[in-house]
Steps between C-alpha positions, in 0.01 A plus 500: 500500500414174339657562159818338614598335172686816415750407764657287233716795408411789728815638659309689765390193692818392671573280797568652836865523596619459857383800694198566279152476648417130518138544391579658165745499212773759493409834348864565413430460127161671486643797311638292214371640172292210367422688180872527426549127556199403292591730211876433495568170325839451666367558853185299441699206363724491810200468730318258274808278459550496877141398569498247214822334624679604182754742643661653805293702741569845638460518879147644467415247229609217730288636783202518268558144382526379858177669614277402208374171645400663829337800333301280265389270779396779737323732254781750546389570856847630589503744206472875547242698304773621264616142442143398422471779244829394342377143491195595298707717263744219428225242456330719240829550319581130489158388383448778246851550364702190585265201503776253413705614801189486717444142389860401581476647848154358560630150425780547753307666781152355447548164324168357618295815435408535866568874520351569159170349614524668839559852367328498161172660612679780686727567203206518262318731739799732456484471122785252465418210270681186608487225241 
């Protein structure tokens, strides 16, 4: 999936741990309830603060933070189908409901706009308006 900008906060796209298949990210966190995280201010803030370098990271938050550069650069090629779906869900949430947070994370993880340009057409094809 090319709508990788959502990786800026998606907890389902996590780096492989030792022993995991080397060609993909771990699926250990695939059953995390993204809706609960996105709708619970306290949980959401913990993940956002981790990714925005404003707070401590949980182990899964740290894994996410560590894998973001690779996932963005490789069009999420190591992501499972479920991770790709979660990516799109989180991207929609950020852009539609938390544009200020999206902007903060975009500045950190895509300061030159490289990924925004790269993935904009695919995002718009999926009905996601990236400004």
